[in-house]
C-alpha positions as CSV (number, residue, x, y, z in Angstrom):
1,X,-27.9,4.1,-65.2
2,X,-24.6,5.0,-63.5
3,X,-23.9,8.0,-65.6
4,X,-23.3,10.8,-63.2
5,X,-20.4,11.3,-60.8
6,X,-21.3,12.8,-57.4
7,X,-18.8,15.1,-55.7
8,X,-16.6,13.2,-53.2
9,X,-14.2,14.9,-50.8
10,X,-12.0,12.0,-49.7
11,X,-12.5,9.0,-52.0
12,X,-11.5,9.1,-55.7
13,X,-12.6,6.9,-58.6
14,X,-11.1,3.8,-57.0
15,X,-11.1,4.3,-53.2
16,X,-9.0,6.7,-51.1
17,X,-5.2,6.8,-51.5
18,X,-2.3,8.9,-50.2
19,X,1.3,8.9,-49.1
20,X,1.7,6.7,-46.0
21,X,2.4,8.8,-42.9
22,X,1.3,12.0,-44.6
23,X,-2.1,11.7,-46.3
24,X,-2.7,8.0,-45.4
25,X,-2.5,7.4,-41.7
26,X,-3.7,4.7,-39.3
27,X,-6.0,7.3,-37.8
28,X,-7.7,8.0,-41.1
29,X,-8.0,4.2,-41.8
30,X,-9.4,3.6,-38.3
31,X,-12.1,6.2,-39.0
32,X,-12.9,4.6,-42.4
33,X,-13.3,1.3,-40.6
34,X,-15.5,2.9,-37.9
35,X,-17.7,4.6,-40.6
36,X,-18.1,1.5,-42.7
37,X,-18.8,-0.7,-39.7
38,X,-21.5,1.7,-38.6
39,X,-23.2,1.4,-42.1
40,X,-22.7,-2.3,-42.8
41,X,-23.2,-4.8,-40.0
42,X,-22.2,-8.5,-40.3
43,X,-19.1,-10.3,-41.4
44,X,-16.5,-8.1,-43.2
45,X,-13.6,-9.5,-45.1
46,X,-10.3,-7.6,-45.0
47,X,-7.4,-8.0,-47.4
48,X,-4.2,-6.2,-48.5
49,X,-1.7,-6.1,-51.2
50,X,2.1,-6.5,-50.7
51,X,2.9,-2.9,-49.6
52,X,5.1,-2.5,-46.5
53,X,2.4,-0.4,-44.8
54,X,-0.4,-2.9,-45.6
55,X,-0.3,-4.8,-42.3
56,X,-0.5,-1.8,-40.1
57,X,-3.3,-0.2,-42.1
58,X,-5.2,-3.5,-42.2
59,X,-5.0,-3.6,-38.5
60,X,-6.4,-0.1,-38.3
61,X,-9.4,-0.8,-40.5
62,X,-10.1,-4.0,-38.6
63,X,-10.0,-2.2,-35.3
64,X,-12.6,0.3,-36.6
65,X,-14.8,-2.4,-37.9
66,X,-14.8,-4.5,-34.7
67,X,-15.3,-1.4,-32.6
68,X,-18.5,-0.8,-34.6
69,X,-19.7,-4.3,-33.9
70,X,-18.6,-6.1,-37.1
71,X,-17.0,-9.6,-37.1
72,X,-13.8,-9.4,-39.2
73,X,-12.3,-12.1,-41.3
74,X,-8.7,-11.4,-42.3
75,X,-8.0,-12.9,-45.7
76,X,-4.3,-11.8,-45.7
77,X,-2.5,-10.7,-48.8
78,X,-4.4,-11.3,-52.0
79,X,-5.4,-9.4,-55.2
80,X,-8.3,-7.0,-55.0
81,X,-10.5,-9.1,-57.4
82,X,-9.8,-12.1,-55.2
83,X,-11.2,-10.3,-52.1
84,X,-14.1,-9.0,-54.2
85,X,-14.9,-12.6,-55.3
86,X,-14.9,-13.8,-51.7
87,X,-17.1,-10.9,-50.5
88,X,-19.6,-11.7,-53.3
89,X,-19.9,-15.3,-52.2
90,X,-19.2,-15.3,-48.4
91,X,-19.4,-11.9,-46.7
92,X,-21.4,-8.9,-46.0
93,X,-18.8,-6.4,-47.2
94,X,-15.1,-5.9,-47.5
95,X,-12.2,-3.5,-47.1
96,X,-9.1,-3.8,-49.3
97,X,-5.8,-2.1,-48.3
98,X,-4.2,-1.2,-51.6
99,X,-2.9,1.7,-53.7
100,X,-3.1,-0.4,-56.8
101,X,-0.6,1.0,-59.4
102,X,0.7,3.9,-57.3
103,X,4.4,4.0,-56.2
104,X,5.5,2.1,-53.0
105,X,5.1,5.1,-50.7
106,X,1.4,5.2,-51.3
107,X,-1.4,3.1,-49.8
108,X,-5.2,3.3,-49.6
109,X,-8.5,1.7,-48.9
110,X,-11.2,0.3,-51.3
111,X,-14.6,-0.4,-49.7
112,X,-16.5,-3.4,-51.2
113,X,-20.2,-3.9,-51.2
114,X,-21.9,-7.4,-50.6
115,X,-22.3,-7.9,-54.4
116,X,-18.5,-7.6,-54.8
117,X,-18.4,-4.2,-56.4
118,X,-16.7,-1.2,-55.0
119,X,-18.9,1.1,-53.0
120,X,-20.8,3.5,-55.3
121,X,-20.8,7.3,-55.2
122,X,-24.1,7.8,-53.2
123,X,-23.0,5.4,-50.4
124,X,-19.5,6.8,-50.5
125,X,-20.7,10.3,-49.8
126,X,-22.7,9.0,-46.8
127,X,-19.5,7.2,-45.7
128,X,-17.5,10.4,-45.9
129,X,-20.1,12.3,-44.0
130,X,-19.8,9.9,-41.1
131,X,-16.0,10.2,-41.2
132,X,-15.9,14.0,-41.2
133,X,-18.7,14.4,-38.6
134,X,-17.3,11.5,-36.5
135,X,-20.7,9.9,-36.5
136,X,-19.7,6.4,-35.5
137,X,-21.8,3.7,-33.8
138,X,-19.2,2.5,-31.4
139,X,-20.4,-0.6,-29.5
140,X,-20.1,-1.4,-25.8
141,X,-17.9,-4.2,-24.5
142,X,-20.4,-7.0,-25.0
143,X,-21.2,-6.1,-28.6
144,X,-17.8,-5.5,-30.1
145,X,-16.8,-7.7,-33.0
146,X,-14.3,-10.5,-33.2
147,X,-11.5,-11.4,-35.7
148,X,-10.7,-14.7,-37.5
149,X,-7.9,-15.5,-40.0
150,X,-8.8,-17.2,-43.3
151,X,-5.8,-16.7,-45.6
152,X,-6.6,-20.1,-47.3
153,X,-9.8,-18.6,-48.7
154,X,-8.0,-17.2,-51.7
155,X,-8.1,-20.7,-53.1
156,X,-11.9,-20.3,-53.7
157,X,-10.9,-17.5,-56.2
158,X,-8.1,-19.3,-58.0
159,X,-10.1,-22.5,-58.3
160,X,-13.1,-20.7,-59.7
161,X,-11.0,-19.2,-62.4
162,X,-9.4,-22.5,-63.3
163,X,-12.8,-24.1,-63.6
164,X,-14.1,-21.3,-65.9
165,X,-12.4,-22.7,-68.9
166,X,-12.0,-26.3,-70.3
167,X,-9.6,-28.5,-68.3
168,X,-5.9,-28.3,-69.3
169,X,-6.6,-25.7,-71.9
170,X,-3.1,-24.4,-71.5
171,X,-1.3,-27.7,-72.3
172,X,1.8,-27.2,-74.4
173,X,1.7,-23.5,-73.8
174,X,4.6,-21.7,-72.0
175,X,3.8,-18.3,-70.4
176,X,5.8,-15.8,-68.3
177,X,4.2,-14.0,-65.4
178,X,5.4,-10.7,-63.9
179,X,3.3,-9.9,-60.8
180,X,5.7,-7.0,-60.0
181,X,6.3,-8.3,-56.5
182,X,2.6,-7.5,-55.8
183,X,-0.4,-9.5,-54.7
184,X,-0.7,-11.6,-58.0
185,X,2.5,-13.3,-56.9
186,X,0.3,-15.7,-54.9
187,X,-2.4,-16.2,-57.5
188,X,-1.6,-15.8,-61.2
189,X,1.3,-18.4,-61.5
190,X,-1.0,-20.8,-59.6
191,X,-3.9,-20.2,-61.9
192,X,-1.9,-20.6,-65.1
193,X,-0.2,-23.7,-63.8
194,X,-3.7,-25.0,-63.1
195,X,-4.7,-24.4,-66.7
196,X,-1.8,-26.8,-67.7
197,X,0.6,-24.0,-68.8
198,X,4.3,-24.2,-68.2
199,X,4.9,-21.1,-66.2
200,X,8.0,-18.9,-65.9
201,X,8.1,-16.0,-63.6
202,X,9.9,-12.7,-62.9
203,X,9.4,-10.3,-60.0
204,X,7.2,-13.0,-58.3
205,X,8.6,-12.7,-54.8
206,X,6.3,-10.7,-52.5
207,X,8.1,-7.4,-51.7
208,X,6.5,-4.1,-50.8
209,X,9.5,-2.2,-51.9
210,X,8.9,-3.3,-55.5
211,X,12.6,-3.8,-56.3
212,X,12.0,-5.3,-59.8
213,X,9.8,-2.5,-61.2
214,X,7.2,-0.1,-60.0
215,X,3.6,-1.3,-59.5
216,X,2.4,0.4,-62.6
217,X,3.3,-1.9,-65.6
218,X,5.1,0.4,-68.1
219,X,6.9,-0.2,-71.3
220,X,10.3,0.5,-69.6
221,X,9.4,-1.6,-66.6
222,X,8.5,-4.7,-68.6
223,X,11.8,-5.0,-70.4
224,X,12.7,-7.9,-68.2
225,X,9.4,-9.7,-68.9
226,X,9.8,-9.2,-72.6
227,X,13.4,-10.6,-72.5
228,X,12.3,-13.7,-70.6
229,X,9.4,-14.3,-73.0
230,X,11.9,-14.3,-75.9
231,X,14.5,-16.5,-74.2
232,X,12.0,-19.1,-73.1
233,X,10.1,-19.2,-76.4
234,X,6.9,-18.4,-74.5
235,X,3.5,-17.7,-76.1
236,X,3.1,-14.4,-74.2
237,X,4.0,-12.6,-71.0
238,X,1.4,-11.1,-68.6
239,X,2.1,-8.3,-66.0
240,X,-0.1,-7.0,-63.2
241,X,-0.3,-3.8,-61.2
242,X,0.1,-3.9,-57.4
243,X,-3.3,-5.4,-56.6
244,X,-3.8,-7.4,-59.8
245,X,-7.1,-6.0,-61.0
246,X,-5.4,-5.2,-64.3
247,X,-3.4,-7.3,-66.7
248,X,-1.2,-6.2,-69.6
249,X,0.6,-8.3,-72.1
250,X,3.6,-8.7,-74.3
251,X,3.5,-11.0,-77.4
252,X,5.9,-13.9,-78.2
253,X,8.4,-11.4,-79.6
254,X,8.4,-9.3,-76.5
255,X,6.3,-6.5,-78.1
256,X,4.0,-4.6,-75.7
257,X,0.3,-5.0,-76.5
258,X,-1.4,-1.6,-76.2
259,X,-4.3,-2.0,-73.7
260,X,-7.1,-0.9,-76.1
261,X,-5.9,-3.6,-78.5
262,X,-5.9,-6.1,-75.6
263,X,-9.5,-5.0,-74.8
264,X,-10.5,-5.4,-78.5
265,X,-8.9,-8.8,-78.8
266,X,-10.8,-10.2,-75.8
267,X,-14.0,-8.5,-77.0
268,X,-13.5,-10.2,-80.4
269,X,-13.2,-13.6,-78.6
270,X,-16.2,-13.1,-76.3
271,X,-18.6,-11.5,-78.9
272,X,-17.8,-14.1,-81.5
273,X,-19.2,-16.7,-79.1
274,X,-22.1,-14.6,-77.7
275,X,-22.9,-11.2,-79.2
276,X,-24.5,-8.6,-76.9
277,X,-23.8,-5.4,-75.0
278,X,-20.3,-4.3,-74.1
279,X,-19.9,-1.5,-71.4
280,X,-16.9,0.8,-71.4
281,X,-16.0,4.4,-70.5
282,X,-15.9,7.2,-72.9
283,X,-12.1,7.1,-72.8
284,X,-11.9,3.8,-74.6
285,X,-10.7,3.5,-78.2
286,X,-13.3,3.3,-81.0
287,X,-11.4,0.1,-81.9
288,X,-13.5,-1.7,-79.2
289,X,-16.8,-0.5,-80.7
290,X,-15.6,-1.5,-84.2
291,X,-15.0,-5.0,-83.1
292,X,-18.2,-5.3,-81.1
293,X,-20.3,-4.1,-83.9
294,X,-18.6,-6.5,-86.3
295,X,-20.3,-9.3,-84.3
296,X,-23.7,-7.5,-84.2
297,X,-23.3,-6.2,-80.7
298,X,-23.6,-2.7,-79.2
299,X,-21.6,-0.5,-76.8
300,X,-22.8,1.5,-73.8
301,X,-20.5,4.3,-72.6
302,X,-20.0,5.4,-69.0
303,X,-17.9,7.9,-67.1
304,X,-14.3,7.0,-66.6
305,X,-13.8,4.5,-63.7
306,X,-14.3,0.8,-63.4
307,X,-17.0,1.2,-60.7
308,X,-19.3,3.0,-63.3
309,X,-18.7,0.3,-65.8
310,X,-19.5,-2.5,-63.3
311,X,-22.6,-0.9,-61.9
312,X,-23.9,0.0,-65.4
313,X,-23.4,-3.7,-66.4
314,X,-25.5,-4.8,-63.4
315,X,-28.2,-2.3,-64.0
316,X,-28.5,-3.3,-67.7
317,X,-28.7,-6.9,-66.8
318,X,-31.5,-6.2,-64.3
319,X,-33.4,-4.5,-67.2
320,X,-33.0,-7.7,-69.3
321,X,-30.2,-6.5,-71.5
322,X,-27.7,-9.1,-72.8
323,X,-24.5,-7.8,-71.3
324,X,-21.5,-10.0,-72.3
325,X,-18.4,-8.0,-71.4
326,X,-17.0,-4.7,-70.1
327,X,-13.9,-3.0,-69.1
328,X,-11.5,-0.1,-69.6
329,X,-8.7,0.6,-72.1
330,X,-6.1,0.2,-69.4
331,X,-6.0,-3.6,-69.0
332,X,-8.9,-3.7,-66.5
333,X,-11.4,-6.1,-68.0
334,X,-14.7,-7.3,-66.4
335,X,-16.2,-10.7,-67.1
336,X,-19.9,-10.7,-65.9
337,X,-20.1,-14.5,-65.8
338,X,-17.3,-14.5,-63.2
339,X,-17.8,-11.2,-61.2
340,X,-18.4,-7.5,-61.7
341,X,-15.0,-6.0,-61.2
342,X,-11.7,-5.8,-63.1
343,X,-9.8,-9.0,-62.8
344,X,-6.2,-9.5,-63.9
345,X,-6.1,-13.2,-63.1
346,X,-9.3,-13.9,-65.2
347,X,-7.9,-11.8,-68.1
348,X,-4.7,-13.8,-68.2
349,X,-6.8,-17.0,-68.3
350,X,-8.9,-15.7,-71.2
351,X,-5.7,-14.9,-73.1
352,X,-4.7,-18.6,-72.8
353,X,-8.2,-19.6,-74.1
354,X,-7.9,-17.2,-77.0
355,X,-4.5,-18.7,-78.1
356,X,-5.7,-22.2,-77.6
357,X,-8.8,-21.6,-79.8
358,X,-7.1,-19.7,-82.6
359,X,-3.9,-21.7,-82.9
360,X,-2.2,-18.4,-84.0
361,X,0.6,-16.5,-82.3
362,X,-0.5,-13.4,-80.3
363,X,1.4,-11.1,-82.6
364,X,-0.6,-12.2,-85.6
365,X,-3.9,-11.8,-83.7
366,X,-3.0,-8.3,-82.8
367,X,-1.8,-7.4,-86.3
368,X,-5.2,-8.5,-87.6
369,X,-7.1,-5.8,-85.7
370,X,-8.1,-2.6,-87.4
371,X,-5.6,0.3,-86.9
372,X,-6.6,3.4,-85.0
373,X,-4.4,6.4,-84.2
374,X,-4.5,8.0,-80.8
375,X,-2.8,11.2,-79.6
376,X,-2.7,11.9,-75.8
377,X,-1.8,15.2,-74.1
378,X,-1.8,16.8,-70.7
379,X,-2.6,20.5,-70.2
380,X,-1.6,22.1,-66.9
381,X,-4.4,24.3,-65.6
382,X,-5.9,25.5,-62.2
383,X,-9.2,26.1,-63.8
384,X,-10.2,23.0,-65.8
385,X,-13.9,23.9,-66.0
386,X,-13.0,27.2,-67.8
387,X,-10.9,25.3,-70.3
388,X,-13.6,22.6,-71.0
389,X,-16.3,25.2,-71.3
390,X,-14.2,27.2,-73.8
391,X,-13.7,24.1,-75.9
392,X,-17.4,23.2,-75.8
393,X,-18.2,26.7,-77.1
394,X,-15.5,26.6,-79.7
395,X,-16.7,23.1,-80.9
396,X,-20.5,23.7,-80.6
397,X,-21.0,22.8,-84.3
398,X,-19.7,19.3,-83.6
399,X,-21.3,16.4,-81.7
400,X,-20.8,17.0,-77.9
401,X,-21.2,14.3,-75.1
402,X,-21.0,15.4,-71.5
403,X,-21.0,11.9,-69.9
404,X,-17.6,12.6,-68.4
405,X,-15.7,15.8,-69.2
406,X,-16.2,16.7,-72.9
407,X,-16.3,14.1,-75.7
408,X,-16.3,15.8,-79.1
409,X,-16.9,14.0,-82.4
410,X,-15.9,15.6,-85.7
411,X,-16.4,13.4,-88.8
412,X,-14.2,10.3,-88.4
413,X,-12.3,11.7,-85.4
414,X,-13.2,12.1,-81.7
415,X,-11.6,13.7,-78.7
416,X,-12.0,13.4,-75.0
417,X,-11.1,16.4,-72.7
418,X,-11.6,15.7,-69.0
419,X,-10.0,17.0,-65.8
420,X,-7.7,14.8,-63.8
421,X,-9.1,13.6,-60.5
422,X,-5.7,13.9,-58.7
423,X,-3.7,16.7,-60.4
424,X,-4.2,20.3,-61.6
425,X,-4.4,19.3,-65.2
426,X,-6.7,18.3,-68.1
427,X,-6.2,15.2,-70.1
428,X,-6.8,15.2,-73.8
429,X,-7.2,12.2,-76.1
430,X,-7.8,12.4,-79.9
431,X,-8.4,9.4,-82.1
432,X,-9.3,8.5,-85.6
433,X,-8.8,5.5,-88.0
434,X,-7.1,8.1,-90.3
435,X,-3.9,9.4,-88.8
436,X,-4.1,12.7,-90.6
437,X,-7.6,13.3,-89.2
438,X,-6.4,12.7,-85.7
439,X,-3.5,15.0,-86.1
440,X,-5.6,17.9,-87.7
441,X,-8.3,17.6,-85.0
442,X,-5.7,17.6,-82.3
443,X,-4.1,20.8,-83.8
444,X,-7.4,22.4,-84.0
445,X,-8.2,21.8,-80.4
446,X,-4.7,23.0,-79.3
447,X,-5.4,26.2,-81.2
448,X,-8.5,26.8,-79.1
449,X,-6.5,26.0,-76.0
450,X,-3.9,28.6,-76.9
451,X,-6.7,31.3,-77.2
452,X,-7.0,31.1,-73.4
């Protein structure tokens, strides 16, 4: 099972990212294309989100792929899950130019395998070895690849989502879409209209400067969405990050829905129809497990990162397990009947289905969920291993899980302490159904931290 993270030097949990012109350069992206093309021959799909640097970096990765002998199909600007869906059904691999939720000055590359999932750790390490050693299989003039354009192929993705639910399921439902000027501008309004919804939009013009809000959907950034939901009397508002692999929501009153509650609500809908295994990282709220167990299902935990969730789901299915759902507590949900990656467009569609089935407003559905109390903290440190080992020793009388970082369970409370993959800090999460238990456990852990 995908339960161990290998050490990577260039790629992070979700591809490689950096500031354009500084860390992320055409030369680096060219080398990624050369390395990937040397490992995966055939037809490779290339896509990008709306960032201003997307076109130049897409050209760089295409040049590398073609120089290595691959035929490239340029799918244009589209969400990451749309490219993943196209790869799964039509191509031998894919490269997505995106920095997802990062600010406008960032961009990056995600490498997609033939099954539509992001490249796993083992293959990524081999890819990095080729990049650092310049071990490329550059072809002679008669064997270089060619390029074709296929921007219309995104319709395969949008139509598949529309067909996944009953026809016109969104009739009489008004919704507001906030793509944040990102890639979902060309898909989510079309999907929801195809479901029969009356669709309003904000920040739906494609603009890599992200003038309406930053690519990361935040409480502050979604004030415009919340206001439009209230003024139009819509059932909900949905917002995406830059590449639309995630979706977050506001209810009919403009209230932001915390992402673990979103996860739990969708899990409740899916598991009530078909109970089974739900896969999620160790960082997810216990609320999700509570809902899944209510329907007789079980939860399998993975390291943090959607690729670990997706690959674990596939491995469990291959072993005959009844895997029905997966995802993270950040709005990134995975629907195995559709594909094995986070998909914001599909998540918005399922929200329409939930409201259509229940006949209740979204606010009431959320208020009916069990209440859990979570405390989050960041601790600056240049030596995260020392801090984590100190906490492990201090809490050795409690239940310890080392799946990713340190997960500690004490009675009805649990905590996750794990190093950041991008910053010199350790992230701490503490949760319990009893607020006093969460607070006391948090204070206890901070006391151990102060000992250092």
